[in-house]
All heavy atoms as TSV, in Angstrom:
chain	resi	resn	atom	element	x	y	z
A	1	MET	N	N	29.598	32.829	-21.847
A	1	MET	CA	C	28.290	32.561	-22.393
A	1	MET	C	C	27.236	33.450	-21.915
A	1	MET	O	O	26.308	33.814	-22.605
A	1	MET	CB	C	27.981	31.061	-22.040
A	1	MET	CG	C	26.730	30.562	-22.728
A	1	MET	SD	S	27.048	30.448	-24.502
A	1	MET	CE	C	25.737	29.320	-24.944
A	2	LYS	N	N	27.355	33.857	-20.541
A	2	LYS	CA	C	26.390	34.737	-19.988
A	2	LYS	C	C	26.339	36.030	-20.762
A	2	LYS	O	O	25.308	36.582	-20.994
A	2	LYS	CB	C	26.618	34.952	-18.534
A	2	LYS	CG	C	25.677	35.897	-17.825
A	2	LYS	CD	C	25.989	36.066	-16.435
A	2	LYS	CE	C	25.182	37.015	-15.761
A	2	LYS	NZ	N	25.580	37.455	-14.435
A	3	GLU	N	N	27.469	36.607	-21.062
A	3	GLU	CA	C	27.580	37.851	-21.798
A	3	GLU	C	C	26.904	37.841	-23.173
A	3	GLU	O	O	26.199	38.773	-23.619
A	3	GLU	CB	C	29.050	38.262	-21.938
A	3	GLU	CG	C	29.685	38.658	-20.653
A	3	GLU	CD	C	31.248	38.887	-20.811
A	3	GLU	OE1	O	31.663	38.644	-21.926
A	3	GLU	OE2	O	31.812	39.208	-19.778
A	4	ILE	N	N	27.065	36.727	-23.807
A	4	ILE	CA	C	26.452	36.562	-25.157
A	4	ILE	C	C	24.929	36.580	-24.994
A	4	ILE	O	O	24.179	37.124	-25.793
A	4	ILE	CB	C	26.951	35.220	-25.879
A	4	ILE	CG1	C	28.429	35.329	-26.193
A	4	ILE	CG2	C	26.067	34.933	-27.131
A	4	ILE	CD1	C	29.023	34.128	-26.709
A	5	LYS	N	N	24.396	35.844	-24.068
A	5	LYS	CA	C	22.967	35.848	-23.903
A	5	LYS	C	C	22.531	37.192	-23.547
A	5	LYS	O	O	21.365	37.553	-24.014
A	5	LYS	CB	C	22.679	34.779	-22.643
A	5	LYS	CG	C	22.765	33.388	-23.121
A	5	LYS	CD	C	22.269	32.491	-21.976
A	5	LYS	CE	C	22.390	31.038	-22.463
A	5	LYS	NZ	N	21.965	30.071	-21.326
A	6	GLU	N	N	23.193	37.909	-22.625
A	6	GLU	CA	C	22.597	39.261	-22.325
A	6	GLU	C	C	22.764	40.246	-23.556
A	6	GLU	O	O	21.772	40.926	-23.658
A	6	GLU	CB	C	23.630	39.822	-21.199
A	6	GLU	CG	C	23.381	39.155	-19.801
A	6	GLU	CD	C	24.327	39.666	-18.819
A	6	GLU	OE1	O	25.104	40.640	-19.067
A	6	GLU	OE2	O	24.204	39.193	-17.643
A	7	GLU	N	N	23.804	40.115	-24.390
A	7	GLU	CA	C	23.821	40.931	-25.642
A	7	GLU	C	C	22.803	40.536	-26.560
A	7	GLU	O	O	22.155	41.424	-27.152
A	7	GLU	CB	C	25.233	40.753	-26.202
A	7	GLU	CG	C	26.314	41.554	-25.487
A	7	GLU	CD	C	27.598	41.545	-26.289
A	7	GLU	OE1	O	27.485	41.812	-27.494
A	7	GLU	OE2	O	28.667	41.420	-25.709
A	8	GLY	N	N	22.544	39.285	-26.630
A	8	GLY	CA	C	21.385	38.842	-27.555
A	8	GLY	C	C	20.050	39.305	-27.087
A	8	GLY	O	O	19.345	39.757	-27.896
A	9	TRP	N	N	19.828	39.249	-25.848
A	9	TRP	CA	C	18.533	39.658	-25.199
A	9	TRP	C	C	18.382	41.182	-25.478
A	9	TRP	O	O	17.319	41.673	-25.872
A	9	TRP	CB	C	18.451	39.304	-23.814
A	9	TRP	CG	C	17.212	39.882	-23.055
A	9	TRP	CD1	C	17.099	40.797	-22.151
A	9	TRP	CD2	C	15.883	39.378	-23.391
A	9	TRP	NE1	N	15.839	40.956	-21.755
A	9	TRP	CE2	C	15.016	40.121	-22.542
A	9	TRP	CE3	C	15.355	38.433	-24.198
A	9	TRP	CZ2	C	13.701	39.986	-22.501
A	9	TRP	CZ3	C	13.899	38.337	-24.160
A	9	TRP	CH2	C	13.111	39.106	-23.411
A	10	ASP	N	N	19.424	41.945	-25.225
A	10	ASP	CA	C	19.422	43.290	-25.409
A	10	ASP	C	C	19.173	43.779	-26.898
A	10	ASP	O	O	18.421	44.628	-27.234
A	10	ASP	CB	C	20.747	44.058	-24.990
A	10	ASP	CG	C	20.950	44.013	-23.473
A	10	ASP	OD1	O	19.958	43.813	-22.703
A	10	ASP	OD2	O	21.957	44.167	-23.085
A	11	ALA	N	N	19.741	42.954	-27.761
A	11	ALA	CA	C	19.481	43.205	-29.272
A	11	ALA	C	C	18.076	42.882	-29.593
A	11	ALA	O	O	17.502	43.620	-30.325
A	11	ALA	CB	C	20.473	42.343	-30.045
A	12	LEU	N	N	17.509	41.779	-29.093
A	12	LEU	CA	C	16.161	41.514	-29.296
A	12	LEU	C	C	15.163	42.600	-28.837
A	12	LEU	O	O	14.255	42.924	-29.548
A	12	LEU	CB	C	15.791	40.199	-28.667
A	12	LEU	CG	C	16.291	38.928	-29.384
A	12	LEU	CD1	C	16.037	37.628	-28.489
A	12	LEU	CD2	C	15.751	38.711	-30.687
A	13	ILE	N	N	15.480	43.062	-27.614
A	13	ILE	CA	C	14.656	44.133	-27.105
A	13	ILE	C	C	14.722	45.366	-27.865
A	13	ILE	O	O	13.686	45.947	-28.171
A	13	ILE	CB	C	15.056	44.443	-25.531
A	13	ILE	CG1	C	14.615	43.274	-24.696
A	13	ILE	CG2	C	14.330	45.646	-25.133
A	13	ILE	CD1	C	15.010	43.288	-23.222
A	14	GLU	N	N	15.949	45.608	-28.359
A	14	GLU	CA	C	16.093	46.867	-29.116
A	14	GLU	C	C	15.367	46.785	-30.403
A	14	GLU	O	O	14.713	47.840	-30.888
A	14	GLU	CB	C	17.633	47.090	-29.436
A	14	GLU	CG	C	17.926	48.389	-30.117
A	14	GLU	CD	C	19.434	48.556	-30.370
A	14	GLU	OE1	O	20.256	48.279	-29.400
A	14	GLU	OE2	O	19.795	48.906	-31.553
A	15	ARG	N	N	15.397	45.609	-31.030
A	15	ARG	CA	C	14.786	45.458	-32.360
A	15	ARG	C	C	13.228	45.118	-32.242
A	15	ARG	O	O	12.429	45.665	-33.033
A	15	ARG	CB	C	15.463	44.263	-33.131
A	15	ARG	CG	C	14.867	44.007	-34.378
A	15	ARG	CD	C	15.245	45.061	-35.480
A	15	ARG	NE	N	14.593	44.715	-36.666
A	15	ARG	CZ	C	15.026	45.060	-37.821
A	15	ARG	NH1	N	16.055	45.975	-37.882
A	15	ARG	NH2	N	14.492	44.723	-38.930
A	16	LEU	N	N	12.799	44.391	-31.259
A	16	LEU	CA	C	11.449	43.925	-31.205
A	16	LEU	C	C	10.675	44.424	-30.004
A	16	LEU	O	O	9.425	44.219	-29.935
A	16	LEU	CB	C	11.445	42.367	-31.115
A	16	LEU	CG	C	12.199	41.611	-32.216
A	16	LEU	CD1	C	12.179	40.129	-31.788
A	16	LEU	CD2	C	11.536	41.810	-33.569
A	17	GLY	N	N	11.314	45.110	-29.117
A	17	GLY	CA	C	10.665	45.541	-27.867
A	17	GLY	C	C	10.613	44.264	-27.013
A	17	GLY	O	O	10.877	43.156	-27.295
A	18	VAL	N	N	10.192	44.620	-25.668
A	18	VAL	CA	C	10.156	43.496	-24.726
A	18	VAL	C	C	9.196	42.447	-25.032
A	18	VAL	O	O	9.481	41.285	-24.928
A	18	VAL	CB	C	9.913	44.156	-23.195
A	18	VAL	CG1	C	9.729	43.052	-22.243
A	18	VAL	CG2	C	10.950	45.146	-22.836
A	19	ALA	N	N	7.909	42.905	-25.359
A	19	ALA	CA	C	6.980	41.788	-25.760
A	19	ALA	C	C	7.373	40.954	-26.924
A	19	ALA	O	O	7.252	39.731	-26.826
A	19	ALA	CB	C	5.643	42.390	-25.976
A	20	GLY	N	N	7.827	41.630	-27.917
A	20	GLY	CA	C	8.342	40.851	-29.134
A	20	GLY	C	C	9.490	39.913	-28.779
A	20	GLY	O	O	9.591	38.795	-29.273
A	21	ALA	N	N	10.444	40.469	-27.921
A	21	ALA	CA	C	11.663	39.619	-27.657
A	21	ALA	C	C	11.188	38.370	-26.842
A	21	ALA	O	O	11.622	37.301	-27.076
A	21	ALA	CB	C	12.594	40.454	-26.857
A	22	THR	N	N	10.208	38.575	-25.861
A	22	THR	CA	C	9.718	37.575	-25.028
A	22	THR	C	C	9.008	36.531	-25.965
A	22	THR	O	O	9.345	35.236	-25.845
A	22	THR	CB	C	8.776	38.027	-23.997
A	22	THR	OG1	O	9.526	38.911	-23.299
A	22	THR	CG2	C	8.324	36.970	-23.131
A	23	MET	N	N	8.192	36.958	-26.967
A	23	MET	CA	C	7.434	35.942	-27.800
A	23	MET	C	C	8.510	35.169	-28.596
A	23	MET	O	O	8.340	34.018	-28.909
A	23	MET	CB	C	6.551	36.782	-28.672
A	23	MET	CG	C	5.312	37.206	-27.839
A	23	MET	SD	S	3.815	38.100	-28.751
A	23	MET	CE	C	4.598	38.548	-30.357
A	24	PHE	N	N	9.534	35.866	-29.127
A	24	PHE	CA	C	10.550	35.174	-29.916
A	24	PHE	C	C	11.180	34.084	-29.125
A	24	PHE	O	O	11.338	32.995	-29.644
A	24	PHE	CB	C	11.680	36.217	-30.429
A	24	PHE	CG	C	12.740	35.643	-31.199
A	24	PHE	CD1	C	12.582	35.225	-32.450
A	24	PHE	CD2	C	13.933	35.381	-30.464
A	24	PHE	CE1	C	13.616	34.546	-33.115
A	24	PHE	CE2	C	15.076	34.689	-31.120
A	24	PHE	CZ	C	14.832	34.309	-32.508
A	25	VAL	N	N	11.625	34.454	-27.830
A	25	VAL	CA	C	12.272	33.407	-27.052
A	25	VAL	C	C	11.417	32.251	-26.774
A	25	VAL	O	O	11.778	31.065	-26.900
A	25	VAL	CB	C	12.786	34.062	-25.734
A	25	VAL	CG1	C	13.332	33.056	-24.783
A	25	VAL	CG2	C	13.932	35.048	-26.034
A	26	LEU	N	N	10.177	32.548	-26.506
A	26	LEU	CA	C	9.159	31.492	-26.191
A	26	LEU	C	C	8.898	30.548	-27.318
A	26	LEU	O	O	8.772	29.356	-27.213
A	26	LEU	CB	C	7.837	32.072	-25.634
A	26	LEU	CG	C	7.931	32.593	-24.251
A	26	LEU	CD1	C	6.638	33.344	-23.993
A	26	LEU	CD2	C	8.213	31.637	-23.152
A	27	GLU	N	N	8.882	31.172	-28.618
A	27	GLU	CA	C	8.668	30.393	-29.772
A	27	GLU	C	C	10.032	29.621	-30.153
A	27	GLU	O	O	9.848	28.607	-30.892
A	27	GLU	CB	C	8.254	31.255	-30.918
A	27	GLU	CG	C	6.855	31.830	-30.763
A	27	GLU	CD	C	5.787	30.678	-30.871
A	27	GLU	OE1	O	5.992	29.809	-31.671
A	27	GLU	OE2	O	4.820	30.763	-30.121
A	28	SER	N	N	11.162	30.102	-29.763
A	28	SER	CA	C	12.313	29.525	-30.226
A	28	SER	C	C	12.829	28.349	-29.314
A	28	SER	O	O	13.538	27.525	-29.737
A	28	SER	CB	C	13.443	30.597	-30.145
A	28	SER	OG	O	13.145	31.604	-31.088
A	29	GLU	N	N	12.441	28.426	-28.139
A	29	GLU	CA	C	12.857	27.312	-27.176
A	29	GLU	C	C	12.059	26.103	-27.324
A	29	GLU	O	O	10.885	26.022	-27.535
A	29	GLU	CB	C	12.745	27.736	-25.733
A	29	GLU	CG	C	13.791	28.884	-25.352
A	29	GLU	CD	C	13.649	29.320	-23.917
A	29	GLU	OE1	O	12.771	28.735	-23.128
A	29	GLU	OE2	O	14.442	30.112	-23.503
A	30	GLU	N	N	12.818	24.918	-27.343
A	30	GLU	CA	C	12.163	23.658	-27.455
A	30	GLU	C	C	11.607	23.212	-26.204
A	30	GLU	O	O	12.193	23.261	-25.142
A	30	GLU	CB	C	13.115	22.604	-27.949
A	30	GLU	CG	C	12.650	21.341	-28.276
A	30	GLU	CD	C	13.633	20.251	-28.830
A	30	GLU	OE1	O	14.358	20.757	-29.683
A	30	GLU	OE2	O	13.635	19.157	-28.405
A	31	GLY	N	N	10.306	22.753	-26.169
A	31	GLY	CA	C	9.708	22.268	-24.935
A	31	GLY	C	C	10.140	20.882	-24.599
A	31	GLY	O	O	11.054	20.308	-25.251
A	32	TYR	N	N	9.611	20.305	-23.506
A	32	TYR	CA	C	10.019	18.968	-23.213
A	32	TYR	C	C	8.752	18.356	-22.570
A	32	TYR	O	O	7.837	18.938	-22.272
A	32	TYR	CB	C	11.103	19.027	-22.216
A	32	TYR	CG	C	10.880	19.778	-20.865
A	32	TYR	CD1	C	10.221	19.031	-19.760
A	32	TYR	CD2	C	11.085	21.075	-20.782
A	32	TYR	CE1	C	9.926	19.774	-18.708
A	32	TYR	CE2	C	10.770	21.814	-19.716
A	32	TYR	CZ	C	10.254	21.181	-18.611
A	32	TYR	OH	O	9.869	21.860	-17.489
A	33	GLY	N	N	8.825	17.077	-22.497
A	33	GLY	CA	C	7.639	16.203	-21.892
A	33	GLY	C	C	6.545	15.973	-23.004
A	33	GLY	O	O	6.784	16.262	-24.152
A	34	ASP	N	N	5.565	15.371	-22.469
A	34	ASP	CA	C	4.452	15.027	-23.366
A	34	ASP	C	C	3.134	15.733	-22.666
A	34	ASP	O	O	2.588	15.276	-21.905
A	34	ASP	CB	C	4.241	13.510	-23.395
A	34	ASP	CG	C	2.994	13.066	-24.269
A	34	ASP	OD1	O	2.279	13.962	-24.758
A	34	ASP	OD2	O	2.985	11.851	-24.506
A	35	TYR	N	N	2.873	16.878	-23.312
A	35	TYR	CA	C	1.755	17.683	-22.727
A	35	TYR	C	C	0.400	16.905	-22.791
A	35	TYR	O	O	-0.387	17.070	-21.842
A	35	TYR	CB	C	1.639	19.083	-23.427
A	35	TYR	CG	C	0.552	19.902	-22.925
A	35	TYR	CD1	C	0.454	20.417	-21.685
A	35	TYR	CD2	C	-0.721	19.988	-23.699
A	35	TYR	CE1	C	-0.586	21.047	-21.256
A	35	TYR	CE2	C	-1.759	20.701	-23.280
A	35	TYR	CZ	C	-1.746	21.248	-21.945
A	35	TYR	OH	O	-2.882	21.894	-21.499
A	36	THR	N	N	0.123	16.218	-23.871
A	36	THR	CA	C	-1.083	15.492	-23.927
A	36	THR	C	C	-1.326	14.476	-22.840
A	36	THR	O	O	-2.360	14.465	-22.228
A	36	THR	CB	C	-1.206	14.780	-25.305
A	36	THR	OG1	O	-1.069	15.737	-26.375
A	36	THR	CG2	C	-2.538	14.065	-25.440
A	37	THR	N	N	-0.232	13.739	-22.533
A	37	THR	CA	C	-0.363	12.827	-21.421
A	37	THR	C	C	-0.377	13.470	-20.026
A	37	THR	O	O	-1.318	13.146	-19.174
A	37	THR	CB	C	0.960	11.926	-21.409
A	37	THR	OG1	O	1.022	11.223	-22.666
A	37	THR	CG2	C	0.892	10.923	-20.240
A	38	GLU	N	N	0.362	14.497	-19.827
A	38	GLU	CA	C	0.333	15.270	-18.648
A	38	GLU	C	C	-1.116	15.921	-18.377
A	38	GLU	O	O	-1.649	15.937	-17.323
A	38	GLU	CB	C	1.392	16.406	-18.556
A	38	GLU	CG	C	2.773	15.851	-18.527
A	38	GLU	CD	C	3.070	15.040	-17.229
A	38	GLU	OE1	O	2.592	15.453	-16.205
A	38	GLU	OE2	O	3.596	13.956	-17.355
A	39	ARG	N	N	-1.646	16.557	-19.504
A	39	ARG	CA	C	-2.869	17.219	-19.379
A	39	ARG	C	C	-4.020	16.207	-18.966
A	39	ARG	O	O	-4.882	16.495	-18.172
A	39	ARG	CB	C	-3.270	17.776	-20.789
A	39	ARG	CG	C	-4.613	18.572	-20.755
A	39	ARG	CD	C	-5.030	19.147	-22.160
A	39	ARG	NE	N	-5.369	17.993	-22.908
A	39	ARG	CZ	C	-4.908	17.638	-24.175
A	39	ARG	NH1	N	-4.106	18.406	-24.754
A	39	ARG	NH2	N	-5.343	16.621	-24.797
A	40	LYS	N	N	-3.955	14.962	-19.522
A	40	LYS	CA	C	-4.961	13.892	-19.121
A	40	LYS	C	C	-4.865	13.611	-17.647
A	40	LYS	O	O	-5.796	13.420	-17.039
A	40	LYS	CB	C	-4.841	12.739	-20.072
A	40	LYS	CG	C	-5.237	12.871	-21.463
A	40	LYS	CD	C	-4.984	11.688	-22.398
A	40	LYS	CE	C	-5.409	11.952	-23.751
A	40	LYS	NZ	N	-5.079	10.834	-24.669
A	41	LYS	N	N	-3.636	13.549	-17.175
A	41	LYS	CA	C	-3.397	13.272	-15.794
A	41	LYS	C	C	-3.966	14.490	-14.825
A	41	LYS	O	O	-4.691	14.199	-13.883
A	41	LYS	CB	C	-1.977	13.038	-15.397
A	41	LYS	CG	C	-1.415	11.815	-15.888
A	41	LYS	CD	C	0.071	11.622	-15.583
A	41	LYS	CE	C	0.693	10.528	-16.203
A	41	LYS	NZ	N	2.170	10.515	-16.010
A	42	ILE	N	N	-3.612	15.609	-15.280
A	42	ILE	CA	C	-3.936	16.723	-14.517
A	42	ILE	C	C	-5.446	16.966	-14.388
A	42	ILE	O	O	-6.029	17.317	-13.409
A	42	ILE	CB	C	-3.362	18.081	-15.116
A	42	ILE	CG1	C	-1.829	18.040	-14.931
A	42	ILE	CG2	C	-3.841	19.306	-14.391
A	42	ILE	CD1	C	-1.035	19.112	-15.805
A	43	PHE	N	N	-6.232	16.798	-15.534
A	43	PHE	CA	C	-7.527	17.221	-15.538
A	43	PHE	C	C	-8.550	15.947	-15.535
A	43	PHE	O	O	-9.728	16.076	-15.735
A	43	PHE	CB	C	-7.924	17.999	-16.867
A	43	PHE	CG	C	-7.068	19.330	-16.840
A	43	PHE	CD1	C	-6.251	19.588	-17.871
A	43	PHE	CD2	C	-7.379	20.293	-16.006
A	43	PHE	CE1	C	-5.401	20.668	-17.917
A	43	PHE	CE2	C	-6.664	21.458	-15.936
A	43	PHE	CZ	C	-5.716	21.730	-16.880
A	44	ALA	N	N	-7.963	14.778	-15.213
A	44	ALA	CA	C	-8.757	13.509	-15.362
A	44	ALA	C	C	-10.041	13.630	-14.418
A	44	ALA	O	O	-11.083	13.149	-14.844
A	44	ALA	CB	C	-7.955	12.362	-14.893
A	45	GLU	N	N	-9.815	14.169	-13.164
A	45	GLU	CA	C	-10.986	14.155	-12.264
A	45	GLU	C	C	-11.648	15.453	-12.117
A	45	GLU	O	O	-12.458	15.694	-11.251
A	45	GLU	CB	C	-10.406	13.802	-10.899
A	45	GLU	CG	C	-9.682	12.407	-10.785
A	45	GLU	CD	C	-10.563	11.244	-11.104
A	45	GLU	OE1	O	-11.805	11.250	-10.671
A	45	GLU	OE2	O	-10.179	10.394	-11.823
A	46	LYS	N	N	-11.517	16.400	-13.143
A	46	LYS	CA	C	-12.081	17.661	-13.043
A	46	LYS	C	C	-13.083	17.913	-14.134
A	46	LYS	O	O	-12.746	17.582	-15.354
A	46	LYS	CB	C	-11.028	18.780	-13.065
A	46	LYS	CG	C	-10.021	18.651	-11.933
A	46	LYS	CD	C	-8.998	19.833	-12.043
A	46	LYS	CE	C	-8.012	19.723	-10.878
A	46	LYS	NZ	N	-7.185	20.763	-10.832
A	47	SER	N	N	-14.117	18.577	-13.886
A	47	SER	CA	C	-15.111	18.895	-14.896
A	47	SER	C	C	-14.655	20.244	-15.450
A	47	SER	O	O	-13.769	21.040	-14.848
A	47	SER	CB	C	-16.504	19.063	-14.281
A	47	SER	OG	O	-16.623	20.200	-13.355
A	48	LEU	N	N	-15.306	20.674	-16.537
A	48	LEU	CA	C	-14.992	22.003	-17.103
A	48	LEU	C	C	-15.344	23.100	-16.206
A	48	LEU	O	O	-14.675	24.075	-15.992
A	48	LEU	CB	C	-15.717	22.133	-18.448
A	48	LEU	CG	C	-15.597	23.533	-19.227
A	48	LEU	CD1	C	-14.108	23.699	-19.436
A	48	LEU	CD2	C	-16.412	23.509	-20.435
A	49	ASP	N	N	-16.439	23.000	-15.436
A	49	ASP	CA	C	-16.777	23.910	-14.356
A	49	ASP	C	C	-15.823	24.036	-13.330
A	49	ASP	O	O	-15.451	25.162	-12.850
A	49	ASP	CB	C	-18.151	23.626	-13.765
A	49	ASP	CG	C	-19.314	23.897	-14.746
A	49	ASP	OD1	O	-19.193	24.605	-15.639
A	49	ASP	OD2	O	-20.478	23.183	-14.553
A	50	ASP	N	N	-15.161	22.940	-12.906
A	50	ASP	CA	C	-14.071	22.961	-11.866
A	50	ASP	C	C	-12.858	23.773	-12.419
A	50	ASP	O	O	-12.329	24.571	-11.722
A	50	ASP	CB	C	-13.662	21.617	-11.591
A	50	ASP	CG	C	-14.640	20.754	-10.822
A	50	ASP	OD1	O	-15.547	21.285	-10.238
A	50	ASP	OD2	O	-14.517	19.474	-10.939
A	51	ILE	N	N	-12.571	23.524	-13.606
A	51	ILE	CA	C	-11.373	24.248	-14.255
A	51	ILE	C	C	-11.622	25.710	-14.364
A	51	ILE	O	O	-10.832	26.529	-14.004
A	51	ILE	CB	C	-11.097	23.580	-15.617
A	51	ILE	CG1	C	-10.660	22.091	-15.521
A	51	ILE	CG2	C	-10.028	24.390	-16.353
A	51	ILE	CD1	C	-10.693	21.415	-16.843
A	52	VAL	N	N	-12.850	26.068	-14.813
A	52	VAL	CA	C	-13.218	27.504	-14.869
A	52	VAL	C	C	-13.217	28.220	-13.532
A	52	VAL	O	O	-12.632	29.310	-13.433
A	52	VAL	CB	C	-14.578	27.674	-15.573
A	52	VAL	CG1	C	-15.082	29.024	-15.455
A	52	VAL	CG2	C	-14.573	27.213	-17.028
A	53	ARG	N	N	-13.713	27.450	-12.487
A	53	ARG	CA	C	-13.661	28.069	-11.191
A	53	ARG	C	C	-12.164	28.287	-10.669
A	53	ARG	O	O	-11.889	29.383	-10.065
A	53	ARG	CB	C	-14.409	27.137	-10.184
A	53	ARG	CG	C	-15.797	27.520	-10.057
A	53	ARG	CD	C	-16.462	26.763	-8.802
A	53	ARG	NE	N	-16.442	25.199	-8.919
A	53	ARG	CZ	C	-17.305	24.539	-9.752
A	53	ARG	NH1	N	-18.325	25.202	-10.256
A	53	ARG	NH2	N	-17.294	23.255	-9.791
A	54	GLU	N	N	-11.323	27.293	-11.012
A	54	GLU	CA	C	-9.932	27.468	-10.588
A	54	GLU	C	C	-9.298	28.669	-11.277
A	54	GLU	O	O	-8.417	29.428	-10.721
A	54	GLU	CB	C	-9.179	26.133	-10.771
A	54	GLU	CG	C	-9.588	25.151	-9.949
A	54	GLU	CD	C	-8.784	23.783	-10.114
A	54	GLU	OE1	O	-7.612	23.906	-10.679
A	54	GLU	OE2	O	-9.318	22.790	-9.838
A	55	ILE	N	N	-9.609	28.841	-12.613
A	55	ILE	CA	C	-8.912	29.889	-13.319
A	55	ILE	C	C	-9.479	31.190	-12.806
A	55	ILE	O	O	-8.660	32.202	-12.588
A	55	ILE	CB	C	-9.336	29.753	-14.799
A	55	ILE	CG1	C	-8.640	28.586	-15.418
A	55	ILE	CG2	C	-9.033	31.038	-15.566
A	55	ILE	CD1	C	-9.069	28.180	-16.831
A	56	LYS	N	N	-10.663	31.333	-12.483
A	56	LYS	CA	C	-11.279	32.629	-11.963
A	56	LYS	C	C	-10.651	32.885	-10.604
A	56	LYS	O	O	-10.338	34.077	-10.358
A	56	LYS	CB	C	-12.810	32.535	-11.914
A	56	LYS	CG	C	-13.521	32.589	-13.228
A	56	LYS	CD	C	-15.049	32.558	-13.150
A	56	LYS	CE	C	-15.705	32.647	-14.505
A	56	LYS	NZ	N	-17.122	32.533	-14.431
A	57	ALA	N	N	-10.479	31.903	-9.775
A	57	ALA	CA	C	-9.755	32.073	-8.455
A	57	ALA	C	C	-8.395	32.554	-8.653
A	57	ALA	O	O	-7.999	33.467	-7.891
A	57	ALA	CB	C	-9.951	30.761	-7.677
A	58	LEU	N	N	-7.690	32.029	-9.583
A	58	LEU	CA	C	-6.305	32.469	-9.761
A	58	LEU	C	C	-6.240	33.873	-10.188
A	58	LEU	O	O	-5.362	34.742	-9.861
A	58	LEU	CB	C	-5.586	31.497	-10.845
A	58	LEU	CG	C	-5.310	30.134	-10.221
A	58	LEU	CD1	C	-4.791	29.286	-11.351
A	58	LEU	CD2	C	-4.147	30.305	-9.151
A	59	LYS	N	N	-7.233	34.191	-11.142
A	59	LYS	CA	C	-7.324	35.590	-11.658
A	59	LYS	C	C	-7.523	36.607	-10.486
A	59	LYS	O	O	-6.980	37.706	-10.515
A	59	LYS	CB	C	-8.481	35.756	-12.784
A	59	LYS	CG	C	-8.014	35.181	-14.041
A	59	LYS	CD	C	-9.107	35.374	-15.036
A	59	LYS	CE	C	-8.685	35.611	-16.406
A	59	LYS	NZ	N	-9.732	36.004	-17.315
A	60	ARG	N	N	-8.402	36.247	-9.594
A	60	ARG	CA	C	-8.625	37.166	-8.441
A	60	ARG	C	C	-7.404	37.394	-7.617
A	60	ARG	O	O	-7.152	38.421	-7.020
A	60	ARG	CB	C	-9.746	36.646	-7.616
A	60	ARG	CG	C	-11.094	36.973	-8.098
A	60	ARG	CD	C	-12.118	36.424	-7.262
A	60	ARG	NE	N	-12.517	35.215	-7.819
A	60	ARG	CZ	C	-13.071	34.072	-7.509
A	60	ARG	NH1	N	-13.650	34.027	-6.482
A	60	ARG	NH2	N	-13.210	33.020	-8.199
A	61	GLU	N	N	-6.593	36.376	-7.503
A	61	GLU	CA	C	-5.247	36.514	-6.640
A	61	GLU	C	C	-4.340	37.426	-7.357
A	61	GLU	O	O	-3.532	38.117	-6.673
A	61	GLU	CB	C	-4.648	35.159	-6.592
A	61	GLU	CG	C	-5.370	34.158	-5.708
A	61	GLU	CD	C	-4.598	32.753	-5.643
A	61	GLU	OE1	O	-3.484	32.706	-5.928
A	61	GLU	OE2	O	-5.411	31.921	-5.254
A	62	TYR	N	N	-4.383	37.683	-8.591
A	62	TYR	CA	C	-3.556	38.591	-9.307
A	62	TYR	C	C	-4.192	39.796	-9.728
A	62	TYR	O	O	-3.988	40.756	-10.011
A	62	TYR	CB	C	-2.768	37.850	-10.431
A	62	TYR	CG	C	-2.077	36.682	-10.089
A	62	TYR	CD1	C	-2.510	35.396	-10.130
A	62	TYR	CD2	C	-0.719	36.829	-9.546
A	62	TYR	CE1	C	-1.808	34.306	-9.767
A	62	TYR	CE2	C	0.014	35.756	-9.257
A	62	TYR	CZ	C	-0.502	34.535	-9.291
A	62	TYR	OH	O	0.236	33.375	-8.845
């Protein structure tokens, strides 16, 4: 099974490039969980300003 995945990935890269292959895989894989419920839990106690500050802080780290 590993060999098939590797050959498939190589074929995708050859045809679509790395970015295109990555986008294809991300669009093709089924997610899990309930994002709406999780998002409400994660951001329940945060203001928009808090969220923006956290994003900016993370960007500085990278």
